[in-house]
Steps between C-alpha positions, in 0.01 A plus 500: 500500500283602794602739781394437861452753784634507856268211597769280346610367840178295493577365153584128499801567276646740756408274790733235356790747523407581860495129586819403314718807552747548212865591546414859411331533842732283708511620865210745443222488759159391366373857548792644303443250220132594476581873507769456234267303273257791511772714335454292189230437248366153428473430130363186337612368163379228266722246326715680242455850645817709524562607859821693432663563163871538441396783266326698777802726552585603855254379764461580868337190638565146610267202453411227750331193355216399733333227293563320175826526313671721244779432253789743461643557151775727376505558123274192463743278696341321794673575832276336755167484675389708796257341745311622807736679737748589223588866453617679188671839516727482804662837429177697455555690825840635402424642158280466198579166343497346157289184518704180517289371215144438397289327762205308353225327697533124444153448647250707695741705713467757776776754565541779753685792342684721749566857393833644613353822646229316695753258648741778600212687668409178685854468639505866610231410755673185628811435709830507309552136594211395273647683202837332565329158514329572171826598332669185632209294363527669161874430494440136590245471217753647259771268631279196439435615144875550441571149626235360264642704210848367577370142491332564166817654356703201619249259344507688168881512506521124557254436214700723268823324597339160434371617162840639400666166584251314280585707190 
């Protein structure tokens, strides 16, 4: 893993996020997106590197995938793949969180980790409207994940029902 400095706005991996704005920054101005990104730290991982471990205990950061992809596991069960623009840790602003699972780089992957304190300090210097937009975006991200989880549960339930009818 390699840490980058505040020149990260010039980094090609970050430029992709600025060009294809993820839901996390919906309705943010380009200047606000750039300023917010500088609250984070760009980290690069190789295939197989652990980005976040479910055994890390309580954490105070959220992760935005900027390039590559990462697989999410919980107790060695695959839950899904995060791609550029995906965010993990939607509740990091509200409290310390237990990681949703172990996030492993599936290939060369770049992630911006946003520390809770840095992000809260950022919003103290911005209009309240921007903070409200961010919270709405976080809630929308969480809602999308809940919808996906519901679909997976329904699929598993149907498979179990089919298997029980076969026996």
